[in-house]
MIDOSE-1310 file (N, C-alpha, C; in nm, 2 decimals, decimal comma, always signed):
residues 302
xxxx	-1,64/-14,08/+29,36/-1,56/-14,03/+29,54/-1,51/-13,85/+29,55; -1,54/-13,82/+29,65/-1,54/-13,68/+29,65/-1,39/-13,67/+29,65; -1,36/-13,49/+29,62/-1,24/-13,50/+29,62/-1,17/-13,43/+29,75; -1,27/-13,37/+29,83/-1,26/-13,28/+30,02/-1,27/-13,36/+30,09
xxxx	-1,25/-13,38/+30,24/-1,30/-13,45/+30,32/-1,41/-13,39/+30,34; -1,55/-13,48/+30,37/-1,67/-13,43/+30,39/-1,68/-13,36/+30,50; -1,77/-13,29/+30,50/-1,81/-13,22/+30,69/-1,86/-13,29/+30,71; -1,85/-13,27/+30,85/-1,90/-13,35/+30,95/-1,95/-13,26/+31,07
xxxx	-2,09/-13,31/+31,08/-2,18/-13,19/+31,21/-2,21/-13,33/+31,29; -2,11/-13,32/+31,41/-2,16/-13,43/+31,54/-2,15/-13,60/+31,43; -2,29/-13,64/+31,44/-2,27/-13,80/+31,41/-2,35/-13,81/+31,26; -2,32/-13,69/+31,18/-2,38/-13,64/+31,08/-2,25/-13,61/+30,98
xxxx	-2,28/-13,73/+30,89/-2,17/-13,67/+30,78/-2,23/-13,61/+30,64; -2,18/-13,55/+30,57/-2,26/-13,39/+30,47/-2,19/-13,41/+30,35; -2,27/-13,49/+30,27/-2,18/-13,47/+30,12/-2,21/-13,40/+30,05; -2,22/-13,45/+29,89/-2,28/-13,36/+29,78/-2,45/-13,31/+29,77
xxxx	-2,43/-13,20/+29,71/-2,57/-13,15/+29,72/-2,65/-13,27/+29,55; -2,74/-13,30/+29,58/-2,84/-13,36/+29,52/-2,92/-13,32/+29,52; -2,97/-13,20/+29,56/-3,16/-13,14/+29,50/-3,10/-12,99/+29,60; -3,24/-12,95/+29,53/-3,31/-12,79/+29,62/-3,40/-12,77/+29,63
xxxx	-3,46/-12,75/+29,78/-3,64/-12,77/+29,78/-3,57/-12,55/+29,84; -3,74/-12,56/+29,88/-3,79/-12,41/+29,93/-3,67/-12,32/+29,99; -3,65/-12,47/+30,11/-3,64/-12,42/+30,25/-3,44/-12,39/+30,24; -3,40/-12,48/+30,15/-3,24/-12,52/+30,15/-3,20/-12,63/+30,10
xxxx	-3,07/-12,66/+30,05/-3,02/-12,78/+30,00/-3,08/-12,94/+30,02; -3,07/-13,02/+29,96/-3,09/-13,20/+30,01/-2,97/-13,23/+29,96; -2,88/-13,31/+30,04/-2,75/-13,35/+30,04/-2,72/-13,49/+30,08; -2,65/-13,55/+30,01/-2,61/-13,68/+30,06/-2,57/-13,66/+30,18
xxxx	-2,56/-13,80/+30,28/-2,52/-13,79/+30,38/-2,53/-13,93/+30,49; -2,47/-13,93/+30,57/-2,36/-14,08/+30,60/-2,45/-14,05/+30,79; -2,54/-14,13/+30,84/-2,48/-14,14/+30,98/-2,36/-14,24/+31,07; -2,33/-14,23/+31,13/-2,19/-14,27/+31,21/-2,22/-14,37/+31,29
xxxx	-2,29/-14,35/+31,36/-2,37/-14,41/+31,47/-2,46/-14,57/+31,42; -2,51/-14,54/+31,32/-2,59/-14,68/+31,22/-2,53/-14,67/+31,13; -2,46/-14,64/+31,07/-2,38/-14,68/+30,92/-2,48/-14,66/+30,82; -2,55/-14,55/+30,82/-2,63/-14,57/+30,74/-2,67/-14,47/+30,64
xxxx	-2,67/-14,51/+30,52/-2,65/-14,42/+30,41/-2,83/-14,30/+30,36; -2,80/-14,18/+30,40/-2,95/-14,07/+30,42/-2,90/-14,00/+30,32; -3,09/-13,96/+30,30/-3,13/-13,85/+30,28/-3,10/-13,74/+30,35; -3,05/-13,59/+30,32/-3,03/-13,49/+30,41/-3,14/-13,34/+30,36
xxxx	-3,27/-13,34/+30,37/-3,24/-13,19/+30,36/-3,21/-13,12/+30,50; -3,13/-12,99/+30,42/-3,11/-12,91/+30,50/-3,20/-12,77/+30,49; -3,27/-12,73/+30,63/-3,37/-12,64/+30,68/-3,24/-12,53/+30,74; -3,19/-12,40/+30,64/-3,10/-12,35/+30,67/-3,21/-12,24/+30,76
xxxx	-3,11/-12,17/+30,91/-3,24/-12,14/+31,00/-3,17/-11,93/+30,95; -3,11/-11,87/+30,90/-3,15/-11,74/+30,90/-3,13/-11,74/+30,71; -3,21/-11,76/+30,63/-3,22/-11,74/+30,50/-3,23/-11,58/+30,49; -3,12/-11,55/+30,36/-3,21/-11,41/+30,37/-3,34/-11,35/+30,29
xxxx	-3,42/-11,24/+30,31/-3,49/-11,23/+30,25/-3,61/-11,30/+30,27; -3,61/-11,42/+30,40/-3,71/-11,57/+30,43/-3,83/-11,43/+30,44; -3,99/-11,53/+30,42/-4,11/-11,44/+30,48/-4,11/-11,44/+30,62; -4,18/-11,37/+30,64/-4,22/-11,40/+30,85/-4,22/-11,53/+30,86
xxxx	-4,28/-11,57/+30,82/-4,37/-11,73/+30,88/-4,27/-11,84/+30,84; -4,16/-11,83/+30,81/-4,04/-11,91/+30,76/-4,09/-11,99/+30,85; -4,07/-11,95/+30,98/-3,96/-12,04/+31,05/-4,10/-12,18/+31,09; -4,26/-12,14/+31,06/-4,37/-12,18/+31,13/-4,38/-12,30/+31,00
xxxx	-4,37/-12,27/+30,85/-4,35/-12,35/+30,76/-4,25/-12,42/+30,80; -4,12/-12,42/+30,84/-4,04/-12,54/+30,81/-4,09/-12,62/+30,90; -4,12/-12,58/+31,00/-4,15/-12,72/+31,12/-4,26/-12,76/+31,14; -4,39/-12,68/+31,02/-4,48/-12,75/+30,93/-4,42/-12,89/+30,84
xxxx	-4,32/-12,87/+30,77/-4,28/-12,94/+30,68/-4,17/-13,05/+30,76; -4,08/-13,00/+30,85/-4,04/-13,15/+30,98/-4,15/-13,21/+31,02; -4,28/-13,15/+31,06/-4,36/-13,25/+31,14/-4,47/-13,37/+30,99; -4,44/-13,29/+30,90/-4,51/-13,37/+30,82/-4,44/-13,48/+30,76
xxxx	-4,28/-13,46/+30,72/-4,21/-13,55/+30,73/-4,17/-13,65/+30,82; -4,22/-13,64/+30,98/-4,21/-13,71/+31,10/-4,36/-13,80/+31,04; -4,44/-13,76/+31,01/-4,55/-13,81/+30,97/-4,60/-13,90/+30,88; -4,54/-13,92/+30,80/-4,52/-14,00/+30,68/-4,52/-14,12/+30,72
xxxx	-4,64/-14,19/+30,68/-4,68/-14,36/+30,67/-4,58/-14,40/+30,62; -4,51/-14,58/+30,68/-4,43/-14,70/+30,63/-4,49/-14,74/+30,45; -4,45/-14,66/+30,34/-4,52/-14,74/+30,23/-4,37/-14,75/+30,16; -4,40/-14,83/+30,06/-4,29/-14,87/+29,96/-4,27/-14,75/+29,89
xxxx	-4,43/-14,68/+29,87/-4,41/-14,56/+29,79/-4,36/-14,43/+29,82; -4,33/-14,40/+29,98/-4,31/-14,28/+30,05/-4,15/-14,28/+30,11; -4,03/-14,23/+30,16/-3,99/-14,23/+30,15/-3,94/-14,24/+30,32; -3,83/-14,32/+30,43/-3,83/-14,35/+30,52/-3,81/-14,24/+30,62
xxxx	-3,90/-14,16/+30,70/-3,85/-14,07/+30,77/-3,72/-14,09/+30,87; -3,61/-14,10/+30,85/-3,50/-14,12/+31,00/-3,50/-14,11/+31,12; -3,44/-13,97/+31,12/-3,46/-13,83/+31,22/-3,42/-13,69/+31,22; -3,45/-13,61/+31,28/-3,44/-13,46/+31,27/-3,32/-13,41/+31,37
xxxx	-3,20/-13,33/+31,34/-3,06/-13,30/+31,35/-3,09/-13,21/+31,39; -3,08/-13,14/+31,52/-3,10/-13,01/+31,52/-2,99/-13,01/+31,61; -2,84/-12,95/+31,60/-2,73/-12,85/+31,64/-2,73/-12,72/+31,67; -2,74/-12,71/+31,75/-2,79/-12,55/+31,75/-2,66/-12,44/+31,70
xxxx	-2,55/-12,51/+31,73/-2,44/-12,44/+31,61/-2,41/-12,47/+31,48; -2,51/-12,49/+31,46/-2,52/-12,53/+31,32/-2,60/-12,40/+31,23; -2,56/-12,38/+31,11/-2,65/-12,28/+31,08/-2,85/-12,38/+31,00; -2,82/-12,48/+31,00/-2,94/-12,56/+30,95/-3,02/-12,63/+31,06
xxxx	-3,09/-12,65/+31,05/-3,18/-12,84/+31,05/-3,19/-12,91/+31,00; -3,11/-13,06/+30,98/-3,09/-13,15/+30,92/-3,23/-13,23/+30,92; -3,28/-13,30/+30,87/-3,40/-13,45/+30,83/-3,36/-13,50/+30,79; -3,27/-13,59/+30,84/-3,24/-13,75/+30,77/-3,35/-13,82/+30,69
xxxx	-3,36/-13,85/+30,57/-3,51/-13,94/+30,56/-3,41/-14,06/+30,44; -3,47/-14,16/+30,43/-3,45/-14,27/+30,33/-3,38/-14,22/+30,20; -3,29/-14,27/+30,18/-3,14/-14,23/+30,06/-3,23/-14,29/+29,98; -3,29/-14,29/+29,84/-3,38/-14,33/+29,73/-3,31/-14,31/+29,62
xxxx	-3,20/-14,40/+29,55/-3,15/-14,43/+29,45/-3,23/-14,39/+29,30; -3,27/-14,33/+29,30/-3,37/-14,38/+29,15/-3,40/-14,23/+29,06; -3,46/-14,22/+28,92/-3,44/-14,12/+28,80/-3,53/-14,09/+28,85; -3,59/-13,94/+28,81/-3,71/-13,90/+28,84/-3,79/-13,96/+28,73
xxxx	-3,91/-13,97/+28,71/-4,03/-14,01/+28,68/-3,98/-13,88/+28,47; -3,98/-13,75/+28,51/-3,96/-13,69/+28,41/-3,90/-13,68/+28,31; -3,74/-13,75/+28,40/-3,64/-13,74/+28,26/-3,69/-13,93/+28,22; -3,76/-14,00/+28,27/-3,82/-14,14/+28,22/-3,84/-14,16/+28,07
xxxx	-3,98/-14,00/+28,06/-4,05/-14,00/+28,02/-3,95/-13,99/+27,89; -3,89/-13,84/+27,89/-3,77/-13,72/+27,76/-3,67/-13,76/+27,73; -3,65/-13,92/+27,85/-3,56/-13,97/+27,71/-3,59/-14,13/+27,68; -3,72/-14,16/+27,64/-3,73/-14,18/+27,54/-3,77/-14,14/+27,38
xxxx	-3,74/-14,21/+27,31/-3,77/-14,19/+27,15/-3,80/-14,08/+27,12; -3,95/-14,09/+27,13/-4,08/-13,99/+27,08/-4,09/-13,89/+27,19; -3,99/-13,91/+27,33/-4,07/-13,80/+27,41/-4,18/-13,84/+27,51; -4,26/-13,92/+27,55/-4,34/-13,94/+27,55/-4,38/-14,17/+27,55
xxxx	-4,42/-14,16/+27,64/-4,50/-14,32/+27,67/-4,58/-14,36/+27,64; -4,59/-14,51/+27,56/-4,74/-14,52/+27,57/-4,80/-14,67/+27,67; -4,90/-14,65/+27,72/-5,00/-14,68/+27,84/-4,95/-14,82/+27,85; -4,78/-14,89/+27,85/-4,72/-15,01/+27,86/-4,77/-15,08/+28,00
xxxx	-4,77/-15,17/+28,00/-4,73/-15,25/+28,16/-4,71/-15,17/+28,27; -4,54/-15,13/+28,22/-4,45/-15,05/+28,28/-4,51/-14,95/+28,30; -4,58/-14,86/+28,24/-4,67/-14,73/+28,25/-4,76/-14,80/+28,39; -4,87/-14,89/+28,35/-4,96/-14,91/+28,44/-4,91/-14,94/+28,57
xxxx	-4,77/-15,00/+28,62/-4,73/-15,05/+28,70/-4,66/-14,92/+28,80; -4,62/-14,83/+28,75/-4,51/-14,68/+28,79/-4,70/-14,63/+28,82; -4,82/-14,62/+28,80/-4,93/-14,54/+28,83/-4,98/-14,64/+28,96; -4,99/-14,76/+28,98/-5,01/-14,81/+29,08/-4,98/-14,84/+29,18
xxxx	-4,86/-14,79/+29,14/-4,79/-14,79/+29,24/-4,79/-14,58/+29,34; -4,78/-14,54/+29,22/-4,76/-14,38/+29,25/-4,93/-14,36/+29,31; -4,99/-14,44/+29,31/-5,17/-14,37/+29,37/-5,18/-14,48/+29,47; -5,09/-14,63/+29,49/-5,14/-14,63/+29,68/-5,07/-14,56/+29,75
xxxx	-4,97/-14,51/+29,73/-4,84/-14,42/+29,81/-4,96/-14,27/+29,83; -5,00/-14,25/+29,70/-5,11/-14,13/+29,78/-5,22/-14,18/+29,86; -5,27/-14,26/+29,84/-5,41/-14,32/+29,91/-5,31/-14,33/+30,00; -5,19/-14,40/+30,03/-5,14/-14,42/+30,18/-5,13/-14,30/+30,28
xxxx	-5,11/-14,20/+30,21/-5,10/-14,03/+30,29/-5,19/-13,98/+30,28; -5,28/-14,00/+30,21/-5,42/-13,96/+30,24/-5,51/-13,99/+30,35; -5,46/-14,10/+30,35/-5,52/-14,24/+30,51/-5,49/-14,15/+30,60; -5,32/-14,12/+30,57/-5,26/-14,08/+30,71/-5,29/-13,96/+30,70
xxxx	-5,38/-13,85/+30,67/-5,43/-13,72/+30,64/-5,36/-13,61/+30,63; -5,32/-13,68/+30,51/-5,17/-13,59/+30,46/-5,17/-13,57/+30,33; -5,18/-13,38/+30,24/-5,19/-13,37/+30,11/-5,06/-13,33/+30,04; -5,05/-13,38/+29,97/-4,88/-13,35/+29,90/-4,87/-13,24/+29,83
xxxx	-4,97/-13,19/+29,75/-4,97/-13,09/+29,68/-4,90/-13,00/+29,61; -4,81/-13,11/+29,57/-4,74/-13,10/+29,47/-4,67/-13,20/+29,36; -4,78/-13,28/+29,36/-4,71/-13,41/+29,28/-4,70/-13,36/+29,08; -4,60/-13,45/+29,12/-4,56/-13,36/+28,95/-4,45/-13,52/+28,87
xxxx	-4,42/-13,50/+28,76/-4,34/-13,61/+28,72/-4,18/-13,53/+28,78; -4,13/-13,44/+28,83/-4,02/-13,42/+28,87/-4,02/-13,48/+29,04; -4,12/-13,50/+29,09/-4,13/-13,54/+29,23/-4,15/-13,73/+29,24; -4,10/-13,78/+29,14/-4,17/-13,93/+29,14/-4,01/-13,98/+29,09
xxxx	-3,98/-14,07/+29,19/-3,85/-14,12/+29,14/-3,89/-14,28/+29,13; -3,83/-14,36/+29,00/-3,83/-14,48/+29,02/-3,67/-14,48/+29,01; -3,67/-14,65/+29,11/-3,55/-14,71/+29,11/-3,54/-14,80/+28,96; -3,33/-14,86/+28,98/-3,33/-15,01/+28,92/-3,47/-15,10/+28,88
xxxx	-3,50/-15,16/+29,05/-3,59/-15,21/+29,04/-3,74/-15,22/+29,01; -3,73/-15,09/+28,98/-3,87/-15,01/+28,96/-3,98/-14,99/+29,03; -3,94/-14,98/+29,18/-3,95/-14,92/+29,29/-4,04/-14,76/+29,21; -4,19/-14,74/+29,26/-4,19/-14,60/+29,28/-4,17/-14,54/+29,37
xxxx	-4,15/-14,38/+29,43/-4,15/-14,31/+29,53/-4,18/-14,16/+29,48; -4,29/-14,17/+29,61/-4,35/-13,99/+29,57/-4,20/-13,87/+29,71; -4,21/-13,74/+29,63/-4,07/-13,75/+29,73/-4,14/-13,58/+29,72; -4,02/-13,48/+29,76/-4,07/-13,40/+29,81/-4,23/-13,33/+29,88
xxxx	-4,19/-13,29/+30,01/-4,28/-13,31/+30,08/-4,35/-13,14/+30,14; -4,24/-13,01/+30,01/-4,19/-12,89/+30,09/-4,34/-12,83/+30,07; -4,43/-12,87/+30,00/-4,61/-12,82/+30,02/-4,72/-12,86/+30,11; -4,71/-13,05/+30,17/-4,75/-13,11/+30,19/-4,82/-13,05/+30,34
xxxx	-4,94/-13,09/+30,34/-5,04/-13,09/+30,46/-5,07/-13,14/+30,58; -5,05/-13,11/+30,69/-5,14/-13,23/+30,79/-5,26/-13,21/+30,78; -5,37/-13,25/+30,77/-5,55/-13,19/+30,77/-5,58/-13,24/+30,91; -5,53/-13,31/+30,97/-5,62/-13,40/+31,11/-5,77/-13,44/+31,02
xxxx	-5,84/-13,39/+31,09/-5,98/-13,45/+31,08/-6,09/-13,37/+30,94; -5,95/-13,26/+30,86/-6,05/-13,31/+30,75/-5,98/-13,28/+30,64; -6,03/-13,26/+30,50/-5,98/-13,30/+30,40/-5,96/-13,13/+30,34; -6,00/-13,04/+30,36/-6,03/-12,90/+30,30/-5,88/-12,80/+30,40
xxxx	-5,91/-12,71/+30,27/-5,79/-12,63/+30,29/-5,78/-12,53/+30,23; -5,75/-12,40/+30,24/-5,79/-12,25/+30,17/-5,69/-12,21/+30,10; -5,59/-12,25/+30,07/-5,47/-12,23/+30,01/-5,42/-12,24/+29,94; -5,34/-12,23/+29,82/-5,32/-12,30/+29,69/-5,17/-12,31/+29,72
xxxx	-5,14/-12,42/+29,66/-4,95/-12,49/+29,61/-4,92/-12,54/+29,52; -4,78/-12,56/+29,47/-4,76/-12,64/+29,39/-4,73/-12,62/+29,24; -4,67/-12,65/+29,12/-4,66/-12,61/+29,00/-4,86/-12,56/+28,95; -4,80/-12,42/+28,85/-4,94/-12,41/+28,84/-4,98/-12,52/+28,76
xxxx	-4,93/-12,61/+28,58/-4,97/-12,68/+28,57/-5,08/-12,79/+28,59; -5,02/-12,80/+28,69/-5,05/-12,90/+28,77/-5,16/-12,92/+28,91; -5,21/-12,80/+28,94/-5,28/-12,73/+28,98/-5,45/-12,81/+28,88; -5,52/-12,85/+29,05/-5,68/-12,86/+29,02/-5,75/-12,75/+28,96
xxxx	-5,86/-12,73/+28,90/-5,94/-12,59/+28,86/-5,96/-12,53/+29,04; -6,01/-12,60/+29,09/-6,09/-12,55/+29,18/-5,94/-12,49/+29,30; -5,77/-12,52/+29,26/-5,70/-12,49/+29,33/-5,63/-12,35/+29,29; -5,61/-12,34/+29,15/-5,58/-12,26/+29,06/-5,74/-12,12/+29,06
xxxx	-5,87/-12,19/+29,11/-5,95/-12,07/+29,10/-5,95/-11,97/+29,35; -5,89/-12,06/+29,34/-5,83/-12,03/+29,50/-5,97/-12,02/+29,54; -6,09/-12,15/+29,56/-6,18/-12,13/+29,62/-6,19/-12,13/+29,74; -6,30/-12,08/+29,86/-6,28/-12,03/+30,00/-6,24/-12,21/+30,05
xxxx	-6,26/-12,30/+30,04/-6,22/-12,42/+30,08/-6,25/-12,49/+29,95; -6,15/-12,61/+29,97/-6,08/-12,67/+29,86/-5,99/-12,86/+29,91; -6,04/-12,92/+29,86/-6,07/-13,08/+29,85/-5,93/-13,08/+29,84; -5,82/-13,09/+29,90/-5,67/-13,12/+29,86/-5,69/-13,28/+29,84
xxxx	-5,70/-13,34/+29,87/-5,72/-13,47/+29,90/-5,73/-13,48/+29,68; -5,89/-13,42/+29,67/-5,93/-13,48/+29,53/-5,76/-13,39/+29,44; -5,72/-13,25/+29,53/-5,65/-13,15/+29,41/-5,52/-13,28/+29,37; -5,51/-13,34/+29,44/-5,37/-13,44/+29,45/-5,41/-13,53/+29,29
xxxx	-5,55/-13,58/+29,28/-5,60/-13,72/+29,25/-5,54/-13,63/+29,11; -5,58/-13,47/+29,06/-5,59/-13,42/+28,92/-5,47/-13,44/+28,92; -5,35/-13,37/+29,00/-5,20/-13,40/+28,95/-5,19/-13,50/+28,91; -5,22/-13,66/+28,94/-5,16/-13,77/+28,91/-5,23/-13,81/+28,83
xxxx	-5,37/-13,72/+28,75/-5,37/-13,72/+28,61/-5,27/-13,64/+28,55; -5,28/-13,56/+28,57/-5,18/-13,43/+28,46/-5,04/-13,49/+28,45; -5,00/-13,60/+28,55/-4,86/-13,67/+28,57/-4,90/-13,78/+28,44; -5,06/-13,82/+28,42/-5,03/-13,98/+28,37/-5,03/-13,87/+28,16
xxxx	-5,09/-13,77/+28,21/-5,13/-13,71/+28,08/-4,96/-13,68/+27,99; -4,90/-13,63/+28,10/-4,76/-13,58/+28,02/-4,69/-13,72/+27,98; -4,71/-13,82/+28,06/-4,64/-13,95/+28,02/-4,65/-14,01/+27,91; -4,81/-13,98/+27,85/-4,85/-14,06/+27,72/-4,81/-13,96/+27,68
xxxx	-4,88/-13,82/+27,62/-4,88/-13,74/+27,55/-4,74/-13,72/+27,53; -4,63/-13,68/+27,66/-4,54/-13,58/+27,64/-4,49/-13,49/+27,60; -4,62/-13,42/+27,67/-4,66/-13,25/+27,73/-4,73/-13,21/+27,76; -4,78/-13,11/+27,87/-4,84/-13,08/+28,00/-5,03/-13,08/+27,85
xxxx	-5,13/-13,10/+27,97/-5,26/-13,07/+27,91/-5,26/-12,99/+27,87; -5,26/-12,86/+27,93/-5,20/-12,74/+27,94/-5,09/-12,63/+27,93; -5,06/-12,60/+27,77/-4,92/-12,50/+27,74/-5,02/-12,37/+27,65; -4,95/-12,32/+27,73/-5,05/-12,16/+27,71/-4,91/-12,03/+27,67
xxxx	-4,92/-11,96/+27,63/-4,86/-11,88/+27,56/-4,78/-11,76/+27,70; -4,85/-11,75/+27,78/-4,89/-11,61/+27,93/-4,93/-11,69/+28,03; -4,84/-11,67/+28,15/-4,92/-11,71/+28,23/-5,02/-11,71/+28,25; -5,12/-11,55/+28,27/-5,23/-11,54/+28,28/-5,28/-11,62/+28,21
xxxx	-5,33/-11,68/+28,04/-5,38/-11,76/+27,97/-5,36/-11,88/+28,03; -5,27/-11,92/+28,09/-5,22/-12,10/+28,14/-5,33/-12,09/+28,28; -5,31/-11,93/+28,33/-5,43/-11,96/+28,50/-5,55/-11,98/+28,44; -5,58/-11,86/+28,38/-5,71/-11,90/+28,33/-5,76/-12,02/+28,24
xxxx	-5,69/-12,06/+28,18/-5,71/-12,27/+28,13/-5,75/-12,33/+28,23; -5,62/-12,30/+28,31/-5,61/-12,38/+28,42/-5,73/-12,37/+28,52; -5,80/-12,27/+28,55/-5,91/-12,27/+28,62/-6,02/-12,34/+28,53; -6,02/-12,28/+28,40/-6,15/-12,37/+28,35/-6,23/-12,53/+28,35
xxxx	-6,05/-12,58/+28,37/-6,06/-12,75/+28,37/-6,10/-12,83/+28,27; -6,06/-12,77/+28,17/-6,11/-12,76/+28,02/-5,96/-12,86/+27,95; -5,97/-12,95/+27,99/-5,90/-13,05/+27,90/-5,90/-13,10/+27,79; -5,87/-13,14/+27,64/-5,86/-13,23/+27,53/-5,73/-13,33/+27,54
xxxx	-5,82/-13,43/+27,54/-5,75/-13,55/+27,51/-5,76/-13,58/+27,39; -5,59/-13,56/+27,36/-5,62/-13,62/+27,20/-5,66/-13,78/+27,14; -5,72/-13,80/+27,00/-5,82/-13,95/+26,98/-5,75/-14,01/+26,95; -5,65/-14,03/+26,95/-5,53/-14,12/+26,90/-5,50/-14,25/+27,05
xxxx	-5,58/-14,15/+27,16/-5,54/-14,27/+27,26/-5,65/-14,39/+27,27; -5,61/-14,48/+27,35/-5,77/-14,58/+27,37/-5,84/-14,58/+27,44; -5,89/-14,64/+27,45/-6,04/-14,61/+27,51/-5,99/-14,66/+27,62; -5,94/-14,69/+27,71/-5,96/-14,75/+27,88/-5,86/-14,66/+27,93
xxxx	-5,74/-14,58/+27,84/-5,69/-14,51/+27,89/-5,71/-14,39/+27,91; -5,80/-14,33/+27,79/-5,89/-14,24/+27,78/-5,98/-14,16/+27,90; -6,06/-14,31/+27,90/-6,13/-14,32/+28,01/-6,07/-14,27/+28,13; -5,97/-14,32/+28,20/-5,90/-14,30/+28,32/-5,83/-14,18/+28,25
xxxx	-5,81/-14,10/+28,25/-5,74/-13,96/+28,22/-5,91/-13,85/+28,23; -5,98/-13,92/+28,19/-6,13/-13,85/+28,21/-6,17/-13,84/+28,32; -6,15/-14,01/+28,40/-6,17/-14,00/+28,56/-6,09/-13,86/+28,65; -5,96/-13,95/+28,58/-5,84/-13,87/+28,67/-5,85/-13,68/+28,69
xxxx	-5,90/-13,67/+28,57/-5,90/-13,48/+28,50/-6,05/-13,45/+28,53; -6,13/-13,47/+28,60/-6,31/-13,46/+28,60/-6,26/-13,35/+28,69; -6,33/-13,23/+28,65/-6,33/-13,09/+28,70/-6,45/-13,10/+28,82; -6,52/-13,18/+28,81/-6,59/-13,15/+28,91/-6,57/-13,19/+29,05
xxxx	-6,53/-13,16/+29,16/-6,44/-13,27/+29,27/-6,54/-13,37/+29,30; -6,60/-13,34/+29,29/-6,77/-13,43/+29,39/-6,74/-13,56/+29,32; -6,73/-13,58/+29,17/-6,71/-13,67/+29,11/-6,61/-13,76/+29,06; -6,51/-13,66/+29,09/-6,37/-13,67/+29,04/-6,35/-13,83/+29,16
xxxx	-6,26/-13,97/+29,11/-6,22/-14,05/+29,23/-6,14/-14,03/+29,33; -6,16/-14,06/+29,44/-6,04/-14,09/+29,52/-5,90/-14,17/+29,47; -5,77/-14,15/+29,54/-5,70/-14,24/+29,49/-5,74/-14,38/+29,52; -5,80/-14,43/+29,62/-5,85/-14,57/+29,63/-5,93/-14,61/+29,49
xxxx	-6,02/-14,48/+29,51/-6,10/-14,59/+29,30/-6,07/-14,62/+29,24; -5,98/-14,49/+29,23/-5,87/-14,48/+29,13/-5,78/-14,58/+29,07; -5,74/-14,67/+29,21/-5,73/-14,80/+29,18/-5,73/-14,90/+29,11; -5,90/-14,92/+29,16/-6,01/-14,99/+29,12/-6,06/-15,02/+28,91
xxxx	-5,90/-14,91/+28,87/-6,04/-14,84/+28,72/-5,92/-14,96/+28,64; -6,00/-15,00/+28,55/-6,03/-15,11/+28,43/-5,86/-15,09/+28,37; -5,86/-14,95/+28,38/-5,74/-14,98/+28,27/-5,56/-15,04/+28,39; -5,61/-15,07/+28,49/-5,47/-15,13/+28,50/-5,52/-15,30/+28,54
xxxx	-5,61/-15,31/+28,46/-5,69/-15,48/+28,46/-5,63/-15,49/+28,27; -5,53/-15,39/+28,20/-5,55/-15,43/+27,99/-5,41/-15,53/+28,04; -5,47/-15,63/+27,95/-5,38/-15,72/+27,85/-5,24/-15,66/+27,81; -5,12/-15,77/+27,88/-5,00/-15,71/+27,85/-4,98/-15,71/+27,66
xxxx	-5,05/-15,73/+27,60/-5,05/-15,77/+27,44/-5,08/-15,62/+27,37; -5,16/-15,53/+27,46/-5,22/-15,37/+27,39/-5,11/-15,28/+27,38; -5,01/-15,27/+27,48/-4,87/-15,21/+27,46/-4,75/-15,27/+27,53; -4,70/-15,38/+27,47/-4,65/-15,45/+27,55/-4,46/-15,42/+27,59
xxxx	-4,47/-15,27/+27,46/-4,29/-15,23/+27,49/-4,28/-15,20/+27,71; -4,19/-15,21/+27,74/-4,13/-15,23/+27,83/-4,04/-15,11/+27,83; -4,00/-15,05/+27,97/-3,91/-14,95/+27,99/-3,78/-14,99/+28,07; -3,65/-14,97/+28,05/-3,54/-15,05/+28,15/-3,46/-14,86/+28,25
xxxx	-3,43/-14,93/+28,33/-3,43/-14,77/+28,38/-3,29/-14,78/+28,42; -3,18/-14,72/+28,45/-3,06/-14,70/+28,40/-3,02/-14,64/+28,59; -3,00/-14,78/+28,65/-2,91/-14,76/+28,78/-2,82/-14,65/+28,82; -2,89/-14,58/+28,92/-2,84/-14,48/+28,99/-2,71/-14,53/+29,10
xxxx	-2,59/-14,42/+29,08/-2,48/-14,49/+29,16/-2,49/-14,42/+29,27; -2,53/-14,49/+29,33/-2,49/-14,41/+29,50/-2,39/-14,36/+29,56; -2,29/-14,27/+29,48/-2,18/-14,21/+29,56/-2,15/-14,17/+29,64; -2,33/-14,16/+29,79/-2,25/-14,13/+29,85/-2,23/-14,29/+29,93
xxxx	-2,22/-14,36/+29,94/-2,09/-14,46/+29,94/-2,01/-14,45/+29,94; -1,93/-14,41/+29,87/-1,83/-14,39/+29,82/-1,75/-14,28/+29,90; -1,85/-14,20/+29,99/-1,86/-14,09/+30,10/-1,80/-14,15/+30,23; -1,90/-14,21/+30,26/-1,88/-14,30/+30,40/-1,80/-14,33/+30,37
xxxx	-1,73/-14,48/+30,31/-1,65/-14,52/+30,32/-1,52/-14,45/+30,32; -1,46/-14,35/+30,24/-1,42/-14,27/+30,30/-1,33/-14,20/+30,42; -1,48/-14,16/+30,49/-1,46/-14,14/+30,60/-1,45/-14,14/+30,76; -1,52/-14,32/+30,66/-1,51/-14,40/+30,76/-1,31/-14,51/+30,81
xx	-1,29/-14,46/+30,64/-1,14/-14,53/+30,67/-1,05/-14,42/+30,73; -1,11/-14,29/+30,67/-0,97/-14,21/+30,76/-1,05/-14,17/+30,90
């Protein structure tokens, strides 16, 4: 429970900071009129040293959040709240009580995971969410273990749409975004046009590699060496990885964009049909405590 009275702006109660993006913090929140617990993304109006196009970029992100399709693997948009006297514009999203996939992997005894039924279920949900995004003409552009939440019920939710773009009737873009280690070769090479949907699929492949191997596929000693390696698309898959898993990784990490499967095509891979006896180990997620509920109860009581 909070030690100080929560901050209230109109119908919105703001709680603890639970994350931070390029545009400002993400906070716990509570909407009084609907009795709803939410996550609040705060877009600060006048951040120091902000780029000239910051306002347009922030509006683009808000537009993406409003356009997210209804899907269990994506957070639900609740409301955009703009109080003229406030220092920020607030976007209320579904509060997902989950743990980062990165944390789940790093908490394993060997700091990596086997291709168990649990992991296959995670990536089936992830690819389904990515496919739904692409059907809605949205490219995420920053898929990584940090941006994937797992709930106690093993629901998988893709979050952080700060780099996402609406593509309308095209799949291509001209700018790079996201963490370098997860960028597709064509993105790192800054080609004149890039298939941003295919780049998302590559990032899913890097994420799967990280989960199974406990490390990134490209780990060079300098930024320049990393950039050159990412541009090459040369990924070495360890010899001890089971055949179906190896084939799945090879497909997702295909450097030739035209040969790389779509998210929908990847969902049909034989890897998802492996028997439970291949790697039977399962993973339990420690339930995340929704501390914002204490904030809500306290504020309502007062």
